C-alpha positions as a Markdown table, in Angstrom:
| # | Residue | x | y | z |
|---|---|---|---|---|
| 1 | Met | -18.0 | -0.8 | -24.6 |
| 2 | Phe | -17.6 | -3.2 | -21.7 |
| 3 | Gln | -16.3 | -1.6 | -18.4 |
| 4 | Ser | -14.7 | -3.3 | -15.8 |
| 5 | Pro | -17.1 | -3.9 | -12.9 |
| 6 | Leu | -17.5 | -1.2 | -10.1 |
| 7 | Met | -15.8 | -3.1 | -7.3 |
| 8 | Tyr | -12.4 | -3.4 | -5.4 |
| 9 | Leu | -9.6 | -6.3 | -5.7 |
| 10 | Pro | -9.1 | -7.2 | -1.8 |
| 11 | Asp | -5.8 | -8.2 | -0.4 |
| 12 | Ile | -4.9 | -9.3 | 3.1 |
| 13 | Phe | -1.3 | -9.7 | 4.2 |
| 14 | Tyr | -0.4 | -11.5 | 7.5 |
| 15 | Tyr | 2.2 | -10.7 | 9.7 |
| 16 | Pro | 2.8 | -12.9 | 13.3 |
| 17 | Ser | 3.9 | -11.3 | 16.4 |
| 18 | Ser | 7.6 | -10.2 | 16.6 |
| 19 | Thr | 9.4 | -9.9 | 19.8 |
| 20 | Gly | 10.3 | -6.3 | 19.1 |
| 21 | Gly | 8.5 | -3.1 | 17.8 |
| 22 | Asp | 5.4 | -1.4 | 18.3 |
| 23 | Asn | 2.2 | -1.5 | 16.0 |
| 24 | Ile | 1.4 | 1.6 | 16.4 |
| 25 | Glu | 5.1 | 2.9 | 15.6 |
| 26 | Arg | 4.9 | -0.1 | 12.7 |
| 27 | Ser | 1.7 | 1.7 | 11.4 |
| 28 | Lys | 3.1 | 5.2 | 11.5 |
| 29 | Arg | 5.8 | 4.0 | 9.4 |
| 30 | Leu | 3.2 | 2.3 | 7.2 |
| 31 | Gln | 1.3 | 5.4 | 6.5 |
| 32 | Lys | 4.3 | 7.7 | 5.8 |
| 33 | Ser | 5.6 | 5.2 | 3.3 |
| 34 | Leu | 2.0 | 5.1 | 1.6 |
| 35 | Ser | 2.0 | 8.7 | 1.4 |
| 36 | Glu | 5.3 | 9.0 | -0.2 |
| 37 | Thr | 4.3 | 5.8 | -2.5 |
| 38 | Leu | 1.6 | 7.7 | -3.7 |
| 39 | Thr | 3.7 | 10.7 | -5.1 |
| 40 | Ile | 5.1 | 8.3 | -7.6 |
| 41 | Phe | 2.0 | 6.3 | -7.7 |
| 42 | Tyr | 0.1 | 9.9 | -8.2 |
| 43 | Pro | -3.0 | 8.1 | -9.9 |
| 44 | Phe | -4.4 | 6.0 | -6.9 |
| 45 | Ala | -4.9 | 9.4 | -4.7 |
| 46 | Gly | -7.2 | 10.6 | -7.1 |
| 47 | Arg | -10.9 | 9.8 | -8.2 |
| 48 | Tyr | -12.7 | 7.7 | -11.0 |
| 49 | Ile | -15.3 | 9.8 | -12.8 |
| 50 | Asp | -18.0 | 7.3 | -13.6 |
| 51 | Ser | -20.0 | 9.8 | -16.1 |
| 52 | Asn | -17.1 | 10.4 | -18.4 |
| 53 | Leu | -14.6 | 7.7 | -17.7 |
| 54 | Val | -12.0 | 9.5 | -16.4 |
| 55 | Leu | -9.4 | 8.9 | -13.6 |
| 56 | Asp | -8.9 | 12.2 | -12.2 |
| 57 | Cys | -5.6 | 12.9 | -10.6 |
| 58 | Asn | -6.9 | 15.4 | -8.1 |
| 59 | Asp | -4.8 | 14.1 | -4.8 |
| 60 | Glu | -7.9 | 13.6 | -2.6 |
| 61 | Gly | -5.8 | 11.0 | -1.1 |
| 62 | Val | -6.9 | 7.5 | 0.1 |
| 63 | Glu | -8.4 | 6.1 | 3.1 |
| 64 | Tyr | -6.6 | 4.6 | 6.1 |
| 65 | Val | -8.2 | 2.4 | 9.0 |
| 66 | Glu | -6.4 | 1.2 | 12.3 |
| 67 | Thr | -8.6 | -1.6 | 14.2 |
| 68 | Gln | -7.7 | -3.3 | 17.3 |
| 69 | Val | -8.5 | -6.9 | 17.2 |
| 70 | Ser | -9.5 | -8.4 | 20.4 |
| 71 | Gly | -8.3 | -12.0 | 19.9 |
| 72 | Cys | -5.0 | -13.8 | 18.2 |
| 73 | Leu | -4.1 | -14.6 | 14.8 |
| 74 | Ser | -3.9 | -18.2 | 15.5 |
| 75 | Gln | -7.8 | -18.3 | 15.9 |
| 76 | Leu | -8.4 | -16.5 | 12.9 |
| 77 | Leu | -5.8 | -19.1 | 10.9 |
| 78 | Glu | -7.8 | -22.5 | 12.3 |
| 79 | Gly | -9.6 | -22.7 | 9.3 |
| 80 | Gly | -13.6 | -23.2 | 8.5 |
| 81 | Glu | -16.5 | -21.3 | 8.7 |
| 82 | Leu | -15.4 | -18.9 | 11.5 |
| 83 | Glu | -12.2 | -18.1 | 9.5 |
| 84 | Thr | -13.9 | -17.3 | 6.4 |
| 85 | Glu | -16.2 | -14.8 | 8.1 |
| 86 | Leu | -13.9 | -13.1 | 10.3 |
| 87 | Arg | -11.3 | -13.0 | 7.7 |
| 88 | Asn | -13.7 | -10.9 | 5.4 |
| 89 | Arg | -13.4 | -8.3 | 8.2 |
| 90 | Leu | -10.1 | -7.7 | 8.1 |
| 91 | Ala | -10.2 | -6.1 | 4.8 |
| 92 | Pro | -11.8 | -2.4 | 4.4 |
| 93 | Ile | -15.2 | -2.7 | 3.5 |
| 94 | Pro | -15.8 | -1.1 | 0.2 |
| 95 | His | -19.0 | 0.0 | 0.6 |
| 96 | Arg | -18.2 | 3.9 | -0.6 |
| 97 | Pro | -19.6 | 5.8 | -3.6 |
| 98 | Ala | -18.5 | 5.7 | -6.9 |
| 99 | Asp | -16.3 | 8.7 | -6.7 |
| 100 | Gly | -14.6 | 7.5 | -3.3 |
| 101 | Pro | -11.1 | 6.8 | -2.4 |
| 102 | Ile | -9.3 | 4.3 | -5.2 |
| 103 | Val | -7.3 | 2.9 | -2.2 |
| 104 | Leu | -8.3 | 1.7 | 1.0 |
| 105 | Val | -6.4 | 0.3 | 3.8 |
| 106 | Gln | -7.1 | -1.4 | 7.0 |
| 107 | Phe | -4.1 | -2.0 | 9.6 |
| 108 | Asn | -5.6 | -4.6 | 11.9 |
| 109 | Met | -3.7 | -5.3 | 15.4 |
| 110 | Phe | -4.3 | -8.4 | 17.4 |
| 111 | Glu | -3.8 | -8.8 | 21.1 |
| 112 | Cys | -1.0 | -11.3 | 20.5 |
| 113 | Gly | 0.9 | -8.6 | 18.5 |
| 114 | Ala | 0.3 | -9.7 | 15.2 |
| 115 | Val | -1.0 | -7.7 | 12.5 |
| 116 | Ala | -3.1 | -8.2 | 9.4 |
| 117 | Ile | -3.1 | -5.4 | 6.5 |
| 118 | Gly | -6.0 | -5.3 | 4.3 |
| 119 | Val | -5.8 | -3.5 | 1.1 |
| 120 | Cys | -8.8 | -2.9 | -1.4 |
| 121 | Ile | -8.0 | -1.2 | -4.7 |
| 122 | Lys | -10.7 | 0.0 | -7.2 |
| 123 | His | -10.9 | -2.4 | -10.1 |
| 124 | Arg | -11.8 | 0.4 | -12.4 |
| 125 | Ala | -8.6 | 2.0 | -11.8 |
| 126 | Ala | -5.9 | -0.7 | -11.9 |
| 127 | Asp | -5.7 | -4.3 | -12.7 |
| 128 | Ala | -3.7 | -7.1 | -10.8 |
| 129 | Thr | -0.7 | -6.5 | -12.4 |
| 130 | Ser | -0.9 | -2.5 | -11.6 |
| 131 | Val | -2.2 | -3.4 | -7.7 |
| 132 | Phe | 0.6 | -5.9 | -6.9 |
| 133 | Ala | 3.5 | -3.0 | -8.6 |
| 134 | Phe | 1.8 | -0.4 | -6.2 |
| 135 | Ile | 2.0 | -2.9 | -3.1 |
| 136 | Asn | 5.6 | -3.8 | -3.8 |
| 137 | Ala | 6.8 | -0.3 | -4.2 |
| 138 | Trp | 4.9 | 0.5 | -0.9 |
| 139 | Ala | 7.0 | -2.1 | 0.8 |
| 140 | Thr | 9.9 | -1.4 | -0.7 |
| 141 | Ala | 9.5 | 2.1 | 0.4 |
| 142 | Ala | 8.4 | 1.3 | 4.0 |
| 143 | Gly | 11.7 | -1.1 | 4.3 |
| 144 | Leu | 14.2 | 0.5 | 2.6 |
| 145 | Gly | 12.9 | 4.1 | 1.8 |
| 146 | Val | 10.9 | 5.7 | -1.2 |
| 147 | Asp | 14.3 | 6.5 | -2.8 |
| 148 | Lys | 14.6 | 2.9 | -3.7 |
| 149 | Val | 11.3 | 2.5 | -5.5 |
| 150 | Arg | 11.5 | 2.4 | -9.2 |
| 151 | Ala | 8.9 | 4.8 | -10.6 |
| 152 | Pro | 6.3 | 3.4 | -13.0 |
| 153 | Ser | 5.3 | 4.7 | -16.2 |
| 154 | Phe | 1.7 | 5.2 | -17.2 |
| 155 | Gln | 2.0 | 5.5 | -20.9 |
| 156 | Leu | 1.0 | 2.1 | -22.0 |
| 157 | Val | -2.4 | 2.8 | -23.3 |
| 158 | Ser | -0.6 | 5.8 | -25.5 |
| 159 | Phe | 1.6 | 2.8 | -27.0 |
| 160 | Phe | -1.3 | 0.3 | -27.2 |
| 161 | Pro | -4.3 | 2.2 | -27.6 |
| 162 | Pro | -7.9 | -0.2 | -27.1 |
| 163 | Arg | -9.5 | -0.6 | -30.9 |
| 164 | Asp | -12.6 | -2.2 | -31.9 |
| 165 | Ile | -13.4 | -3.6 | -28.7 |
| 166 | Pro | -16.2 | -5.8 | -28.5 |
| 167 | Thr | -19.8 | -4.1 | -26.7 |
| 168 | Phe | -20.1 | -6.3 | -23.9 |
| 169 | Thr | -22.5 | -6.1 | -20.8 |
| 170 | Pro | -22.2 | -9.0 | -18.3 |
| 171 | Asn | -25.0 | -8.9 | -15.4 |
| 172 | Phe | -23.1 | -8.1 | -12.2 |
| 173 | Gly | -25.9 | -7.3 | -10.4 |
| 174 | Glu | -27.7 | -10.6 | -10.3 |
| 175 | Lys | -28.0 | -12.1 | -6.5 |
| 176 | Lys | -26.6 | -15.6 | -6.2 |
| 177 | Val | -25.4 | -18.2 | -3.4 |
| 178 | Glu | -21.9 | -17.7 | -3.3 |
| 179 | Ile | -19.5 | -20.4 | -1.5 |
| 180 | Gln | -16.1 | -20.5 | -1.1 |
| 181 | Lys | -13.7 | -23.3 | -1.3 |
| 182 | Arg | -9.7 | -23.9 | -0.8 |
| 183 | Phe | -8.1 | -26.8 | -3.0 |
| 184 | Val | -4.2 | -27.4 | -2.0 |
| 185 | Phe | -2.2 | -28.9 | -4.7 |
| 186 | Asn | 1.5 | -30.5 | -2.7 |
| 187 | Gly | 4.2 | -31.0 | -4.7 |
| 188 | Ala | 3.9 | -34.6 | -5.6 |
| 189 | Ala | 0.3 | -33.6 | -7.1 |
| 190 | Ile | 2.3 | -30.7 | -9.3 |
| 191 | Ser | 4.7 | -32.9 | -10.3 |
| 192 | Lys | 2.2 | -35.3 | -11.6 |
| 193 | Leu | 0.5 | -32.6 | -13.6 |
| 194 | Lys | 3.4 | -31.3 | -14.8 |
| 195 | Ala | 4.4 | -35.1 | -16.2 |
| 196 | Val | 0.9 | -35.2 | -17.7 |
| 197 | Ala | 1.2 | -32.0 | -19.5 |
| 198 | Ser | 4.5 | -32.6 | -20.7 |
| 199 | Ala | 3.5 | -35.8 | -22.2 |
| 200 | Asn | 0.7 | -34.1 | -24.3 |
| 201 | Ile | 2.4 | -30.8 | -25.6 |
| 202 | His | 5.3 | -30.7 | -28.3 |
| 203 | Glu | 7.4 | -28.2 | -26.3 |
| 204 | Ser | 10.9 | -28.3 | -24.7 |
| 205 | Arg | 9.9 | -26.2 | -21.9 |
| 206 | Gln | 8.3 | -28.1 | -19.3 |
| 207 | Pro | 5.2 | -26.0 | -18.1 |
| 208 | Thr | 5.2 | -24.2 | -14.9 |
| 209 | Gly | 3.2 | -25.4 | -11.7 |
| 210 | Val | 0.6 | -22.2 | -11.9 |
| 211 | Glu | -0.1 | -22.7 | -15.5 |
| 212 | Val | -0.6 | -26.8 | -15.0 |
| 213 | Val | -3.0 | -26.3 | -12.1 |
| 214 | Thr | -4.8 | -23.1 | -13.8 |
| 215 | Ala | -5.1 | -25.6 | -16.9 |
| 216 | Leu | -6.7 | -28.2 | -14.7 |
| 217 | Met | -9.1 | -25.9 | -12.9 |
| 218 | Trp | -9.9 | -24.4 | -16.2 |
| 219 | Lys | -10.6 | -27.8 | -17.7 |
| 220 | Ala | -13.0 | -28.6 | -14.6 |
| 221 | Leu | -15.1 | -25.8 | -15.0 |
| 222 | Thr | -15.2 | -26.2 | -18.3 |
| 223 | Met | -16.6 | -29.6 | -18.2 |
| 224 | Val | -19.0 | -28.4 | -15.3 |
| 225 | Ala | -20.4 | -25.8 | -17.8 |
| 226 | Leu | -20.4 | -28.2 | -20.8 |
| 227 | Ala | -22.5 | -30.9 | -18.9 |
| 228 | Lys | -24.9 | -28.3 | -17.1 |
| 229 | His | -25.6 | -26.3 | -20.1 |
| 230 | Gly | -25.1 | -28.6 | -22.8 |
| 231 | Arg | -22.6 | -26.3 | -24.7 |
| 232 | Leu | -19.4 | -23.9 | -24.0 |
| 233 | Arg | -20.4 | -20.6 | -23.0 |
| 234 | Pro | -18.1 | -17.6 | -23.7 |
| 235 | Ser | -16.1 | -16.5 | -20.8 |
| 236 | Leu | -15.1 | -13.4 | -19.8 |
| 237 | Ser | -11.6 | -13.8 | -17.7 |
| 238 | Trp | -10.3 | -15.7 | -14.6 |
| 239 | Tyr | -8.0 | -14.2 | -11.8 |
| 240 | Ile | -5.5 | -16.3 | -10.5 |
| 241 | His | -3.7 | -15.1 | -7.3 |
| 242 | Ser | -0.2 | -16.7 | -6.8 |
| 243 | Thr | 2.7 | -16.5 | -4.5 |
| 244 | Cys | 5.5 | -15.4 | -6.9 |
| 245 | Glu | 7.9 | -14.2 | -4.4 |
| 246 | Gly | 11.3 | -14.8 | -5.7 |
| 247 | Arg | 10.0 | -15.5 | -9.3 |
| 248 | Leu | 9.8 | -12.2 | -10.7 |
| 249 | Glu | 12.8 | -10.0 | -11.1 |
| 250 | Cys | 11.1 | -6.8 | -12.4 |
| 251 | Leu | 8.5 | -4.4 | -11.0 |
| 252 | Tyr | 6.3 | -3.8 | -14.1 |
| 253 | Gln | 7.8 | -0.2 | -14.9 |
| 254 | Ile | 5.1 | 0.0 | -17.5 |
| 255 | Ile | 1.4 | 0.3 | -16.0 |
| 256 | Leu | -1.8 | 0.0 | -17.4 |
| 257 | Leu | -4.5 | 2.0 | -15.0 |
| 258 | Gly | -7.7 | 0.5 | -16.3 |
| 259 | Thr | -8.8 | 1.8 | -19.8 |
| 260 | Leu | -9.2 | 5.6 | -18.5 |
| 261 | Gln | -7.8 | 9.1 | -19.5 |
| 262 | Thr | -6.1 | 10.9 | -16.5 |
| 263 | Arg | -5.7 | 14.4 | -15.6 |
| 264 | His | -2.5 | 15.6 | -14.3 |
| 265 | Trp | -1.5 | 17.7 | -11.3 |
| 266 | His | 2.2 | 18.3 | -10.5 |
| 267 | Val | 2.7 | 16.3 | -7.3 |
| 268 | Ser | 5.6 | 17.9 | -4.7 |
| 269 | Gln | 4.4 | 16.9 | -1.5 |
| 270 | Pro | 3.2 | 13.5 | 0.1 |
| 271 | Met | -0.6 | 12.7 | -0.1 |
| 272 | Met | -3.2 | 13.4 | 2.8 |
| 273 | Met | -4.8 | 10.3 | 4.3 |
| 274 | Arg | -7.9 | 10.3 | 6.3 |
| 275 | Thr | -7.3 | 7.6 | 9.4 |
| 276 | Lys | -9.8 | 6.2 | 11.3 |
| 277 | Trp | -9.8 | 3.7 | 14.4 |
| 278 | Asn | -12.1 | 0.9 | 14.6 |
| 279 | Ser | -12.6 | -2.6 | 16.5 |
| 280 | Ile | -13.1 | -6.5 | 15.9 |
| 281 | Thr | -14.2 | -8.9 | 18.1 |
| 282 | Leu | -13.1 | -12.5 | 17.6 |
């Protein structure tokens, strides 16, 4: 059976400097709301047991780190190699044992008053939809109160149990040179892609911007693979992170947490979090 790679899904959220408020107090409020959110998303406070593929809901908690950054957010967002190198330091470093915390949080405070919040969640415990639902719930708890969070259901596997899963063992351990690049599609380019796509499909519905950009990039990667290897090769998956704010009306109340079994304990108190301090120099 194929298992998802033992890695973390990273996200970094940037917040410019505001005139009022104290970042230390904001961090305390985020810690409190995170603790409250974990009583609802209780599997995230547990541990993944690799030996028997179990998500153990043992309430061991998550890791929360606070850092002081000697620089301004504007320096980080200038772009180029410096931006990429420093940006990677704003997310929690997931060099943890296999049985380490499922959720890692790093609250970065810049000298200018800006904040960057790095969140890493273990991929074997959650897919992208589950990660977004958790972060959305945490934001709701911090801004409106935990009573406004819509409780999810973790019963999706019981409704749609995995069957006849093919055996597939990809080589994730191979060392390769990685190159990071960013491609920006403006409104005019996306409109042109939509027009081209609409002319070649027999549907009344116009494709979305995410669909046409995804199709273009997928086609490009397919052509590169064909030119390089002389044939098309099997693909595992491809994840797209896009801005969906204002487009999603639901919070994904049924969530798939990996493909794991869970052990349940009754949760009545907020989860405990280990807090650490660190510093980053720009």
